[in-house]
C-alpha positions in Angstrom: 74.4 109.7 -150.1 70.7 109.3 -150.5 68.7 106.6 -148.8 66.4 104.6 -151.1 63.1 103.6 -149.5 61.4 100.2 -150.1 58.4 98.4 -148.8 58.6 96.5 -145.5 61.2 93.8 -145.9 60.3 90.1 -145.9 61.3 87.9 -143.0 65.0 87.2 -142.8 65.6 83.4 -142.8 69.4 83.7 -143.2 70.1 82.3 -139.7 68.0 79.2 -140.5 69.9 78.7 -143.8 73.2 79.0 -142.0 72.1 76.4 -139.5 71.2 74.0 -142.4 74.5 74.6 -144.1 76.3 74.1 -140.8 74.6 70.7 -140.3 75.5 69.7 -143.9 79.2 70.6 -143.3 79.3 68.6 -140.1 77.8 65.5 -141.8 80.3 65.8 -144.7 83.3 66.0 -142.3 82.1 63.0 -140.4 81.6 61.0 -143.6 85.2 62.0 -144.7 86.6 60.8 -141.4 84.6 57.5 -141.8 86.1 57.0 -145.2 89.7 57.3 -143.8 90.6 60.9 -144.5 93.2 62.3 -142.0 91.9 65.8 -142.6 89.0 67.4 -144.3 87.4 70.8 -145.0 84.0 71.8 -146.4 82.7 75.0 -147.9 79.0 75.6 -148.3 77.3 78.6 -149.8 73.9 79.8 -150.8 73.4 82.9 -153.0 70.3 84.8 -153.9 70.0 87.8 -156.1 68.0 90.0 -158.5 69.4 91.7 -161.5 67.5 93.9 -164.0 68.5 95.8 -167.1 66.7 98.4 -169.1 67.6 100.3 -172.3 66.0 103.4 -173.8 63.2 103.3 -171.3 62.3 99.6 -172.0 62.9 96.5 -169.9 65.6 94.2 -171.4 66.1 91.6 -168.7 64.9 90.5 -165.3 66.9 87.8 -163.7 66.4 86.2 -160.3 69.1 83.8 -159.1 69.2 81.2 -156.4 72.5 79.2 -156.4 74.2 77.0 -153.9 77.5 75.1 -153.8 79.1 72.5 -151.6 82.8 71.8 -152.0 84.6 69.1 -150.1 88.4 68.7 -149.8 90.0 65.7 -148.1 93.6 64.8 -147.2 95.0 61.3 -146.9 98.3 62.3 -145.3 99.6 64.7 -147.9 97.5 63.5 -150.8 94.6 65.8 -151.6 91.3 65.3 -153.4 88.4 67.7 -154.0 84.9 67.4 -155.3 81.8 69.6 -155.4 78.0 69.5 -155.9 75.0 71.8 -155.9 72.6 68.9 -154.9 71.7 68.7 -151.2 70.2 65.2 -151.5 72.0 62.8 -149.0 73.0 60.4 -151.8 74.6 63.2 -153.8 76.5 64.6 -150.8 77.8 61.1 -149.9 78.9 60.6 -153.5 80.7 63.9 -153.4 82.8 62.8 -150.4 83.5 59.4 -152.0 84.6 61.1 -155.2 87.0 63.5 -153.3 88.4 60.5 -151.4 88.9 58.5 -154.6 90.8 61.4 -156.1 93.0 61.8 -153.1 94.0 58.1 -153.1 95.3 58.5 -156.7 97.3 61.7 -156.3 100.9 62.1 -155.4 102.1 63.3 -152.0 102.5 67.1 -151.8 104.6 68.2 -148.8 102.8 71.6 -148.8 99.3 70.2 -148.7 97.0 70.1 -145.7 94.9 72.3 -143.5 96.3 75.4 -141.9 97.9 75.0 -138.4 95.1 74.4 -135.9 96.6 77.0 -133.5 95.9 79.7 -136.0 92.2 79.1 -136.3 89.9 82.1 -135.5 88.2 82.0 -132.1 86.5 85.4 -132.1 83.8 86.4 -134.6 82.8 90.1 -134.2 79.9 91.5 -136.0 81.4 93.3 -139.0 78.2 94.8 -140.2 78.2 93.1 -143.6 74.6 91.9 -143.6 72.1 94.4 -145.1 69.7 92.4 -147.3 67.4 94.4 -149.5 64.1 92.7 -150.3 63.8 94.5 -153.6 61.0 93.5 -156.0 61.5 93.3 -159.7 59.2 96.4 -160.2 61.2 98.4 -157.7 64.5 97.5 -159.3 63.2 98.4 -162.7 62.0 101.8 -161.4 65.5 102.5 -160.0 67.2 101.5 -163.3 64.7 103.5 -165.4 65.2 106.6 -163.2 68.9 106.3 -163.5 68.9 106.1 -167.3 66.2 108.7 -167.7 68.1 111.3 -165.6 71.2 110.7 -167.7 69.6 110.9 -171.1 67.6 114.0 -170.2 70.6 115.9 -168.7 72.4 116.9 -172.0 71.2 117.1 -175.6 74.5 115.6 -176.7 73.5 112.2 -175.2 72.4 110.4 -178.3 71.9 106.8 -177.2 72.1 104.5 -174.2 73.9 101.2 -173.5 71.4 100.7 -170.7 71.1 100.9 -167.0 70.9 98.2 -164.3 70.0 97.6 -160.7 70.9 94.6 -158.7 70.9 93.2 -155.2 72.6 90.1 -153.9 73.0 88.2 -150.6 75.1 85.3 -149.6 75.3 83.0 -146.6 78.3 80.6 -146.3 79.9 78.2 -143.9 83.5 77.0 -143.8 84.3 74.0 -141.5 87.3 71.8 -141.1 88.4 68.8 -139.1 90.3 70.9 -136.6 86.8 71.6 -135.2 86.6 75.1 -136.8 83.3 76.4 -138.0 83.0 79.8 -139.6 79.6 81.3 -140.6 79.2 84.4 -142.7 76.4 86.6 -144.2 77.0 89.3 -146.7 75.1 91.5 -149.0 75.8 93.7 -152.0 73.8 96.2 -154.1 74.4 98.3 -157.2 72.9 100.7 -159.7 74.6 101.7 -162.9 74.2 103.4 -166.3 76.2 103.6 -169.5 75.5 106.3 -172.1 76.5 107.3 -175.6 77.1 110.9 -176.8 77.7 112.3 -180.2 77.0 111.1 -183.7 78.7 108.8 -186.2 82.4 108.4 -185.9 82.5 111.0 -183.2 80.4 108.9 -180.7 81.8 108.3 -177.2 80.7 105.9 -174.5 81.1 106.1 -170.7 79.1 105.4 -167.6 79.0 105.3 -163.8 77.7 103.1 -161.1 77.2 103.0 -157.3 77.7 99.9 -155.2 77.5 99.2 -151.5 76.9 96.6 -148.8 73.8 98.5 -147.5 71.2 100.2 -149.7 71.4 103.5 -147.7 75.0 103.8 -148.8 74.1 103.9 -152.5 74.0 107.1 -154.4 70.7 108.3 -155.7 69.8 106.7 -159.1 69.4 110.1 -160.7 72.8 111.3 -159.5 74.4 108.2 -161.0 72.7 108.9 -164.3 73.9 112.5 -164.2 77.4 111.4 -163.4 77.4 109.0 -166.3 76.2 111.7 -168.7 78.8 114.2 -167.5 81.6 111.6 -168.0 80.3 110.6 -171.5 79.9 114.2 -172.8 83.4 115.1 -171.5 84.9 112.6 -173.8 83.6 114.2 -177.0 86.1 115.4 -179.6 89.2 113.6 -178.2 92.7 114.1 -179.5 95.8 112.0 -179.4 99.1 113.1 -178.0 102.7 113.3 -179.3 105.0 110.6 -178.0 107.0 111.7 -174.9 107.6 111.4 -171.2 104.9 113.1 -169.0 103.5 113.0 -165.5 100.5 110.7 -165.3 97.7 111.0 -162.7 95.7 107.8 -162.4 92.1 108.7 -161.4 91.1 106.8 -158.2 89.0 104.2 -160.0 92.1 103.5 -162.2 94.7 103.8 -159.4 93.6 100.7 -157.7 94.8 98.7 -160.7 98.3 99.7 -159.8 97.8 98.3 -156.3 96.4 95.2 -157.9 99.7 94.7 -159.9 101.6 95.0 -156.6 99.3 92.4 -154.9 99.8 89.9 -157.8 103.6 90.3 -157.6 103.7 89.6 -153.8 101.2 86.8 -153.7 102.4 83.3 -152.9 101.4 81.6 -156.1 103.6 83.9 -158.2 106.4 83.8 -155.8 106.8 80.1 -155.4 106.6 79.7 -159.1 109.3 82.3 -159.5 107.0 84.3 -161.8 107.2 87.7 -160.1 109.3 90.8 -160.6 109.3 91.2 -156.8 111.0 88.0 -155.8 112.9 88.3 -152.5 111.5 91.8 -151.9 110.4 91.7 -148.2 112.2 94.5 -146.3 113.0 96.2 -149.6 112.2 99.8 -150.4 109.7 99.7 -153.3 107.9 103.1 -152.8 108.7 106.6 -151.5 109.4 106.7 -147.8 106.0 108.3 -147.0 104.0 105.6 -148.8 102.0 103.0 -146.8 99.3 100.3 -147.3 97.5 98.7 -144.4 95.2 95.6 -144.5 92.1 96.1 -142.4 90.1 92.8 -142.4 88.1 93.7 -139.3 86.7 97.0 -140.7 83.0 97.4 -140.0 81.0 97.4 -143.3 84.2 96.8 -145.3 83.7 95.2 -148.7 86.1 92.4 -147.9 85.8 92.2 -144.1 86.1 88.9 -142.3 87.4 87.6 -139.0 88.9 84.5 -140.8 90.4 83.7 -144.2 89.5 80.9 -146.6 91.2 78.3 -144.3 89.7 79.5 -141.0 92.9 81.3 -140.0 92.2 84.4 -137.8 92.7 87.7 -139.6 94.2 90.8 -138.0 95.0 94.3 -139.0 98.5 94.4 -140.4 100.8 96.5 -142.6 101.7 95.6 -146.2 103.9 98.6 -146.9 105.4 100.9 -144.2 107.6 103.8 -145.1 107.7 102.6 -148.6 109.1 99.2 -147.5 107.4 95.8 -148.3 106.6 94.2 -144.9 105.4 90.8 -146.0 104.0 88.7 -148.8 100.3 87.6 -149.3 100.1 84.0 -148.3 97.8 81.1 -147.6 99.1 78.0 -145.9 100.0 76.2 -149.1 102.1 79.0 -150.6 103.6 79.7 -147.2 104.8 76.1 -146.9 106.2 76.2 -150.4 108.2 79.3 -149.4 109.2 78.1 -146.0 107.1 80.9 -144.4 103.9 81.2 -142.3 100.4 82.1 -143.7 99.4 85.7 -143.5 95.7 84.8 -143.3 95.2 85.6 -147.0 93.9 82.3 -148.3 91.3 83.5 -150.7 92.9 86.9 -151.3 93.4 90.2 -149.5 90.8 91.9 -147.3 90.3 95.6 -147.1 93.4 97.7 -148.1 93.9 101.3 -147.2 96.5 103.4 -149.2 97.9 106.3 -147.3 97.1 109.7 -148.8 99.7 112.6 -148.8 97.8 115.1 -151.0 94.3 116.6 -151.3 91.4 116.0 -153.7 91.6 115.5 -157.4 91.4 119.2 -158.2 94.3 120.0 -155.9 96.3 117.1 -157.4 95.7 118.5 -160.9 96.8 121.9 -159.8 99.9 120.4 -158.3 100.7 118.4 -161.4 100.4 121.5 -163.6 100.9 119.7 -167.0 100.4 116.0 -167.7 97.9 113.2 -168.4 94.9 112.3 -166.3 94.0 108.7 -167.0 90.4 107.7 -166.6 90.3 104.5 -168.7 92.7 101.6 -169.2 92.5 99.0 -171.9 94.3 95.7 -172.6 96.4 93.4 -170.4 99.9 94.6 -171.3 101.5 93.9 -168.0 104.3 91.4 -167.6 104.3 89.9 -164.1 107.8 88.5 -164.4 109.6 91.6 -165.6 107.2 94.3 -164.4 107.0 95.9 -167.9 103.8 97.9 -168.2 102.1 99.0 -171.5 98.4 99.6 -171.7 96.0 101.5 -173.9 94.6 104.5 -172.1 92.1 107.4 -172.4 91.5 110.5 -170.3 92.3 114.1 -170.4 95.3 116.4 -171.1 96.0 118.8 -168.3 97.6 122.3 -168.7 98.2 124.8 -166.0 96.4 122.6 -163.5 93.2 122.5 -165.5 91.7 119.9 -167.9 92.4 121.1 -171.4 90.8 118.4 -173.7 90.0 114.7 -173.8 92.5 112.2 -175.2 92.3 108.7 -176.5 94.1 106.3 -178.8 97.2 106.5 -176.7 99.5 104.0 -174.9 101.2 104.6 -171.5 104.3 102.5 -170.7 106.9 102.1 -168.0 108.1 99.5 -165.6 106.2 98.8 -162.4 109.3 98.9 -160.2 110.1 102.4 -161.5 106.5 103.5 -161.4 106.1 102.4 -157.8 109.3 104.3 -156.8 108.2 107.3 -158.9 104.8 107.8 -157.1 104.7 111.4 -156.1 101.3 111.8 -154.5 98.2 109.9 -153.4 94.9 111.8 -153.1 92.0 111.9 -150.7 89.5 111.4 -153.5 88.9 107.7 -152.5 86.6 105.6 -154.7 84.4 103.7 -152.2 83.4 101.0 -154.6 86.4 98.8 -154.0 88.1 96.9 -151.2 91.2 98.7 -152.3 90.8 102.2 -150.7 92.9 104.6 -152.6 92.6 108.1 -154.0 94.2 109.2 -157.3 97.9 108.3 -157.8 100.4 110.6 -159.5 103.4 108.9 -161.2 106.1 111.4 -161.9 107.2 110.1 -165.3 105.8 107.6 -167.9 106.1 107.2 -171.6 103.0 108.2 -173.6 102.8 107.2 -177.2 100.1 108.6 -179.5 99.5 109.3 -183.1 100.4 113.0 -183.3 
């Protein structure tokens, strides 16, 4: 990592903005009670950001954003109504509450609706180190993007064009409050630098790229290093081949491997389960993975990309296992889906927090060596995953591996299997974790999949 210097930062007014949003949320809750709501909740957020794009050494776009949103949900017994606004004028805020109440009065009772159990509300709010604003000027952001693209274009004569480079910074302050008396306040930041390049000529052109992203600017990779990585990845794709149809070992590069975990999360999430639209119905306490495999959720991780001491309903989060010894320990539930299933919330209203997948192997090089012969997947295309049956079929690109070494690039292929069999057939997880996601996993080796090509 290489720290990126900036001028002296501007004064941080985030605490004042949080106070203002807190005051607004309290007034909205009081107004909802005055209009007869038995329960109410309010979410307020304010986002600021800067995003610049360059291409071939020239500025393409400079965009500064300043957005806000206020969402009100009210409950009249078990009837629910929601409305939202971006206008902070008192008349608009009052009209938003009135609209939510009017909607609730005309909806049907839903036995699963309502706030989360008040006994589950978070009461401790540790500093999770998620606030690192970067007062980046447009000129500085453009310099970073230009340096990134320039390094990539200059690194190899086979780089023939560019799809551009970007630099961005964003910060958000938010408040969630409900009529249980809960108030949660959050500040978060996120920054990124990326580049996409083109190599080759005519029909032989290939495109690839790379980016770095982090909560704090000192955790970003150097812009030139990002450009060089983008160039290396792009050039490596030149003169690809297809593959004959057959069954082979498939190693999902870390940045692709997290999509496999994403399919698991979708299948064990409450919405899919209570709709009976998942291939993992009734799977708690079932062996889904090899007995060494584990996934833990770590919502209280300092400087984690999805860290929070409370979920989207104010429920206190805690570190907990999702998979232990290959066995599914629980589903992923908010209060509504939990009630539909006759279970209790897992503090996942709004989604999962940081996930850590246990490694049992070394870095990518050692995993390639251990695989011997097979396919390294570095790109996935299409949405060919059936959440009800688990059938999996996606376009892919990457590299053919022989004797533990990359032999040549491949594209124009399809990889297929069934997710249940793929999960059970995982043979290794590497230590080469991609830090750019809240799903912390290294490369994942699946012992057997069907590969279909043109040869």
